[in-house]
C-alpha positions as CSV (number, residue, x, y, z in Angstrom):
1,X,-0.1,-18.1,-7.1
2,X,-2.7,-18.6,-4.4
3,X,-6.3,-17.7,-4.0
4,X,-6.2,-17.4,-0.2
5,X,-5.7,-13.6,-0.2
6,X,-8.8,-11.7,-1.3
7,X,-9.0,-7.9,-1.2
8,X,-6.2,-7.5,1.3
9,X,-5.1,-4.1,2.4
10,X,-1.4,-3.4,2.2
11,X,-0.4,-2.9,5.8
12,X,3.3,-2.1,5.7
13,X,6.2,-1.8,3.3
14,X,9.6,-1.5,4.9
15,X,12.9,-2.4,3.1
16,X,11.0,-4.4,0.4
17,X,9.1,-6.4,3.0
18,X,5.3,-6.2,2.6
19,X,2.9,-7.4,5.3
20,X,-0.6,-8.4,4.1
21,X,-3.6,-9.1,6.2
22,X,-5.7,-12.0,4.8
23,X,-9.5,-12.4,5.1
24,X,-9.0,-14.2,8.5
25,X,-7.0,-11.3,10.0
26,X,-3.7,-13.2,9.8
27,X,-0.7,-11.3,8.7
28,X,1.8,-12.8,6.2
29,X,5.1,-11.3,5.2
30,X,6.3,-11.1,1.6
31,X,9.3,-9.7,-0.3
32,X,8.2,-7.3,-3.0
33,X,9.3,-9.0,-6.3
34,X,8.1,-6.6,-8.9
35,X,5.3,-4.2,-10.1
36,X,4.2,-5.1,-13.5
37,X,2.0,-2.8,-15.7
38,X,0.0,-4.9,-18.1
39,X,-3.1,-4.2,-20.2
40,X,-3.8,-1.0,-18.4
41,X,-3.5,-2.4,-14.8
42,X,-0.8,-2.8,-12.3
43,X,0.1,-6.1,-10.6
44,X,2.2,-6.7,-7.6
45,X,4.4,-9.8,-7.6
46,X,5.0,-11.0,-4.0
47,X,7.5,-13.6,-2.8
48,X,6.7,-15.3,0.5
49,X,9.4,-14.9,3.2
50,X,8.4,-18.3,4.6
51,X,10.9,-20.7,2.9
52,X,8.4,-23.5,3.1
53,X,5.9,-21.6,1.0
54,X,7.3,-21.5,-2.6
55,X,4.2,-20.0,-4.3
56,X,4.7,-16.5,-5.7
57,X,1.6,-14.4,-5.2
58,X,0.5,-12.1,-8.0
59,X,-2.2,-9.6,-7.1
60,X,-3.9,-6.7,-8.9
61,X,-3.5,-3.2,-7.5
62,X,-7.1,-2.3,-6.9
63,X,-6.9,1.2,-5.4
64,X,-4.4,3.7,-4.1
65,X,-5.7,6.3,-1.7
66,X,-3.9,9.6,-2.3
67,X,-4.9,10.8,1.2
68,X,-3.7,7.9,3.3
69,X,-1.2,6.3,0.8
70,X,-2.8,2.9,1.4
71,X,-2.9,0.4,-1.4
72,X,-5.4,-2.4,-1.7
73,X,-4.6,-5.6,-3.5
74,X,-7.1,-8.0,-5.0
75,X,-7.0,-11.5,-6.4
76,X,-6.7,-12.3,-10.1
77,X,-9.5,-14.7,-11.1
78,X,-8.4,-15.1,-14.8
79,X,-5.9,-17.9,-15.0
80,X,-4.8,-16.9,-18.5
81,X,-4.0,-13.3,-17.3
82,X,-2.3,-14.7,-14.2
83,X,0.0,-16.9,-16.3
84,X,0.7,-14.0,-18.7
85,X,1.9,-11.8,-15.8
86,X,3.9,-14.6,-14.3
87,X,5.6,-15.2,-17.7
88,X,6.6,-11.5,-17.8
89,X,8.0,-11.7,-14.3
90,X,10.0,-14.8,-15.2
91,X,11.4,-13.1,-18.3
92,X,12.3,-9.9,-16.3
93,X,14.0,-11.9,-13.5
94,X,15.5,-14.9,-15.2
95,X,18.9,-14.1,-13.8
96,X,17.6,-13.8,-10.2
97,X,15.5,-16.9,-9.8
98,X,15.6,-20.5,-10.8
99,X,12.2,-21.1,-12.5
100,X,11.6,-24.8,-12.9
């Protein structure tokens, strides 16, 4: 659950692989883990494809442009909210992942 991605634009989604561009213009690939609707907002749970990076990223879906189909994701500043969403993800995917 990293803070390094701020207001990224979703670049691509192909076969569950999502490429994000960070604030430095670097692209990072993630596997789409889940979309969680919670307290009136949607949150994307992203799992890094880089096996060395074990942090799951949870980002708020900020906007969806009906004309272009682009989605913009933003950071979650509230640690309590972030943990609540992560707990929902863990509950929904307990059989798929080994949460320590």
